[in-house]
N, C-alpha and C positions, 0 to 999 in steps of 0.2 A: 442220831437222835431225831425223833419226830413226835409231834403231838398226835395222838391216835385218831385218825379219821374213821368214818364208818367203813367197816370191812368191805372191800371189793368195789367201792364207789369213790372215784376221785372227788375230793372236796374242792369247792371253788376258793381261790385266793385272789388277792388284788394284784399281786405281782409275782411272777415266777422267773427266777434266774437259773438257767441250766448250762451244762457243759463248761463250767468254770473250774479253774484250779483254785480250790477254796482253802484259804489259810484261815481257819476258824479262830485261832488264838484262845481257844478254851483251855482249861487247866492241863489237859493232855497235849495241847498244841496239835490237835487232830487236823490232818490235811486230806482233802478229797480231790485227787487228781482230775476226776470227772464228776464234779459235784453240782448240787442244786440247792437253792434257797427259796423257800416259799414265805411270802409276806402277806399278812392280813392287817389292814389298818396301819398302825405304826409299829407293829410287833412282828418279830420273826416267829413263824409257827412250825417250820420244819427246815432241817438241814441234813444232807446226806448225799449218797450217790445219786446221780441223775436218773439212773434206771429205777431206783426205789422211789424217789420223790415224784417222778412223773406218773407213777402208777397210783399215787395217793392224792395228788393235787393237780388242779388244772386252773388255767387263767386265760382270759382274753388279752391280758397284758403280759407279754413274755419277752425275755431278753436271752438270746443265745450268746453266751460269752465266748464261744468258739475257742475254748482252751485258754483264754486270758485269765490272769490272776484276779481273784475276787477276795477282798479283805475288808476288815472293819474300817470305818472312816477314821482317819487320823484326827487327833485333837491337839491343838497348840496350847500348851500350859501357861503361857504368859505372853500377851501381845498388847502393845500400846496402839489399839485400833484407831484412836483419834489422832495419832501422829504418823500414820502410814504414809501420807502424802508428802512428808518431809524428805522422802527418798529422792535424791537427785538435787534438791535445792540446798540441803545441808552437805557441805563438802565431805568427801571420803578421806580427806587428809586428817589424820589424828592430831597433827600439830600444825593447824592452819595459820597462815599469815593474817594480818589485820584485815586485808581486803576480802578474805574468805570467812570472816567471822571469828578470827582468832584473838580478838582483844575485847576487854570489857565483859559484860554479862555473857555467859555461855550461850552458844548458838542454839542449843536445844531449848534453853530457858526462854530465849527470845521468840522462838517458834511457838512454844506453849503459850506465851503471853499474847501472841497474835491470833491464836485460834479462836473462832467463834462457833456457836452450836451448829450452824449450817455446814461449817467446815468439818466438824467431827462426823456429821452424817455422811458427807461425801467421802471422807477418809475411811470410815467403817464400811461403807458400801463397796468401795474399791478393794479394801482388804478382804472382805467376805467373798467378793467375786473371785479374787485370786486364790483364796483358800479353797473354795469349792472346786474350781477348775483344776487344782492341784491335789484333790483327793482328801481335803480336810472338811469335816462336818461339824466342827465346833472349836471354840477358843475361850480362854480365860482372859478377860480384859484386865489390864495391868495397873489399875488404880490411879490413872492419870486423866480420866475423861471427865470434863466438867458436866457433860450431859449424858448420864447413862442411858436415858431414853433415846438419844440420837444413835448411840452404839447399837442398842437393841433394834431400833428401826432399820438400820443398815443391814444387820445380820439377818433379820426376818425377811427383808425384801428379797434377799438371795435365797434364803431357806435353810441357813445353817444355825447351829446352836451358839449361845454365848453365855458367859456368866459375868456379871458386872458388880461393881461396888461403888461407893461414893468416892469423890475425887481427893487424892493426896491428903490423907489424914495424918497429921503430924503435930507434935506439941513442943519439940525442941529443934533448934537448927542443928546442933551437934555435928554428926559426921556427914551431913548432907547440906552443903551451903545453899543449894537451890531452894531449900525450905524458906529462906528469907526473901525470895525474889519472885513469888507467884501471887500477885494481888488477888486473883480469883479463888485462890486456895491458901489463905493465910495460915501461918504456923500459929495455931491457937488451940489450947487444950479444950475449951468449951465447944468450939466448932468440931473438933475431932470426936469428942464423946457423943455429941448429938448426931454426927454422921455415921457412927459405927452401926453396921447392920442395916443401913437404910434401904438396901435393895433386897433384903431377905424375903420381903413380901412376895417376890416373884416365885418363890419355891412352892407356893400353895397350889400352883397349876402343874400337876405331875406330868402332863403331856405337852406342856409349853416348851418352846425353843429357848426361852430366856430364863436364866436363873440368877440368883444373887449369892455372893460370898462375903465373908468378913475380910477386910484388907486394911493394913496400914502401909504407908509408903516404905518405911524401914530404912536400912542403911544408916543407923544411928540417929534417926529423926523422931523416934518415939521414946518417951519415958517408960520406965519399967511399969509404972502404974497403968499407963495406957495399954501396954502390951497385955497386962493381966486382964484388963477389961475386954480386950479383943478376943483373947483366948477363951475366957469364960463364956462370952457370948457365942462363939463358935461351938463350944461344947454344949451349951443349952439348946441351941437351935439345930444341931446336927449339920452344921455348915463347915466349909473349908476355911482355914485361916491362912491368908497369903501375905507375904511382904518381900521386898528386896532385902538381901543381906550379904555382907562380905563380898561385894563386887570387886573392890580394889583394896590394895594394902592400906590406904589412908583410912577408909571407913572401918575396916577390920581393926586397925590399931586404935582408932578412937574408942570403939566399944571395949576393947581389951583394957584400955586405960581407965575408962569410967567404971568398969565392973571389977577390975583387979584380976581378971582371968579372961581367957578367950570367950567370946560372946556365946557360942553354942553350948559351952560347958555351963556357963551361968544360966542360960535359958533352960537347959535341962534340969539343973538343980532347983530352979524356981518353979518348975511346972509350966513354963511359958510355951513349950512346944510339945507336940504329941502326934499320934497317928493322923489327926485331922489337920496338921500343919504342913504347908507346902511353901518353902522358901526358895526364892529365885536368885540365881547367879552362884553364890557359894564358891567362888573361885579361890579364896584364900582360906585354907582350913589347916589348922594344926592337928597333929595326930590325936590329941585329946578330944578335939571337936568331932573328928571322924567317929570316934568311939561313942560320943554323946548322941550323934545322929542315929547310929545303929541301935543304941539302947532305947531311944524314945520312939522309934518306929515312924518318925516323920518322913515326909516325902520331899523331893527336891525337883526344881525345874532347872534344866541345864541349857546354857547357851554357849556351846564350844566356839562359835564364831566370834563372840565378844572376847572370849578368853585369848584368842589370837589377835583380833583386830586392835585391841588396846595394849598389846604387848604383855599381858598378864602372864603368859606362858614363860616369860623370862624370869619370873619370880619363883617358879616352882611348878611341880607337876599337878595336873588335874587329878582330883581324888574321885571323880565320878566313875571311871571304869571299875575301880576297886569297890566302891560303895554299891554299885549295881550287882557286882558279883557276890557281895555279902548279903544281898537281899533288900537293899533300900529301893523303894519305888521312885523311879525317875521318869519325868516327862521332859520333852523338848519344849523350849519357849523361844520363839523367834524375836521377841523383844521389839525391835524396830527393824524392818527389812531394808537396812541401808546398803548392804553389799551382798545380799543373798536373797533367795526367794523361799517361800514356804516349801518345805521338803528337802532343803539342802543341808540341814543341820546333822542329819545322820551321817552323811559323807564326811562332813567336817569332824564330827565326833570320832569317827573311825581313825582319821589321820591324827587327831590329837592323842588318841590312845597309843598309836604306833610310835609317836615321837618319843615316848618314854619307855618303849619296849613292851608295852602292854598290848592286849588284843581284845577288842570289843567285837564279838561275833555279830553278824548281820541279824541273827535271830533276836539278839538283845536290843538292837536298834529298832526293830519292828515292835518289840514289846514297849519301848519308850514312846513311840508314835501312837500306840493304840491303848494298851492297858494302863500305862503311866499317865497318859493324857486323860483317860476316863476318870482316874482317881483325882487328878488335879482339878477336874471340872466338878467333882463331887458326886459322880454317878458311876462308881465302879461296878455296881450290881446291875446297871442298865445298859452300859455301853462298853466298848473296848474289845468285844469279841462277837463272833457270829454264833449265837446259841439260841435255842428255843426259849421264848419268853423275853428276850432282850429287845431293846428298841432297834428298829430297822435302819441302821446307819451303815450302808454298804457301798463299797467302791468296786467297780468293774473296770479292768484295764484291758486294753488291746495288746496283742502281741505281734502286730504287723508293722513293726518299725525296727530299724537296725539295732538300736540300743537295747532291745529286748531279746537279742539273739546271742548265743545259741540257747540260752535259758536252761542250761544244765543244772545250775544252782539257782533255783527260782527266787529265793529270798534275797540272796546276795545281788542278783541281777536287778531286783526290785528296788532295794534301798540304797545301793551304792552306784549303780550304773544308769538305768533308765530313770530312776527317781520319779519325777512327776510327769514325764513326757507322755506316758502311755495311758493316762487317765481318760477313759471314754464315757463312763456313766457313773453318776453319784446319786445315791438315794439317802435322804436324811429324814428321819422320823416317818419313814414309809413313803415319802414323796420324792419323785424323781426331780432333781434340781439341775443336773448336768446330763446331757445326752449328746453323744457323738462329739464330745469335747467342747460343747457350748452350753451356756446357761439356758435353762428352760423358761424361767419366769420373767426375765428382763432383757431389754435391749442393751447389749454390751457396749455399743458405741455411745449410748447416752451416759452410761456409767463413766466411761473414759472422758467424755466431754466435761462432765461435772468435776471429775478429779483434776483435770488440767486447769480448769478455771479456778478451782479452790486453791490449788498449789500456788498459782500465780498471785492470787489475792493475799494469801498468808505470807508469802515471801516478801511481798511489797510492804505489808504492815510491819513485818519483822526487820525490815531494812537489810534483807539478804539479797544481794545482787545476783542475777542470773548470769554467771560468768562462763565463758568458754575459753579453753586453752588455745584452740586453733582459730584462725581468722574466719569469720563468716562473710561470704560474698553473695550478695543478693542478685 
């Protein structure tokens, strides 16, 4: 497919990518083994074989992909960008002793209460840098950031997209005890209603990197009335409605008790979910809830790592492989990158599916990273595939590393083996933000310095000791 240039005269474009193995992710899942992409401004104007595109388009800025994979930018459907720097400070022991934060107020709650706006900026900046270098061009912030502006500023500095909402909107403690323990985000109906949709103003800039969505914290912390208001607002504004749901047995049981039936069944009956709803986690699902999800057309954000990390897999099988097979839109959400990096969830999802004798094809995993992520971000018509007219979010990978060989099955090699190692160039909104594996716009060493200092400050405020298992000898 190409936009028709003047016959016989190559048209100028701002960036021309040639000789790539292009995974378009269009409806037909067209692949060009020797393909090219032409970009003007922030839009894709042509995609096809290299021979064809080079006769129709020319550019002073040209990237020879040399046979490397070219694919749409990945999008993370749920990430707590303001908490990224808790990685390493908060123990990876799911049942920590007292000295590792295992007594009293939860360790994540203590971290949240110690975070200040400057820390959220440092955290979002570091998260965005890691995402960009791993081939991600956008993310949905997960409704726990005190300062959405700080998250947006960090993402923009790197050059990637984000969608934000106001912080932790809830009006009952219910199934989420943390709702009673966050002074900067008190559990209050008036505050929640006033905050609903507070970031939707960002959607007026169609070419901007930052967007807004409607979000409640969820997991049993919102009344039915608050959910009704959130869903109605999302419907009126054409926005996505996000919340956490059915993370653990405890919060799923709480909702089942208060509604007298499984939560998703109740939500579907009351019109509280629909095609513009994207709920995260959804680890505990009864068969009737699976049917309700399919019937409403809602989307889901999957974190297979948490499913294993918290031992949820011991309570029953993950319903995600079957839901995807039946047509439910699914995105990956890294949540908090405590024991994994951006891009690892596809590999974990594959193993989770195999644990129960199911099979999640590599092609499905790539759909979740791209098309599912675009829908979670609220831009399915603009992102998620390499097509004429869509925004130019494109990743070019190298194939000159052992993990990319022998590359007989390109998609499997990409999502299960090399994963993020081969990312060479990242273009977001038509702008090159990663080249030769390094950020283009920023000094990475300065980002790392800010991140380390912020992590140390927050840990100290939170009373989290930086412990080592082995002795340190100076």
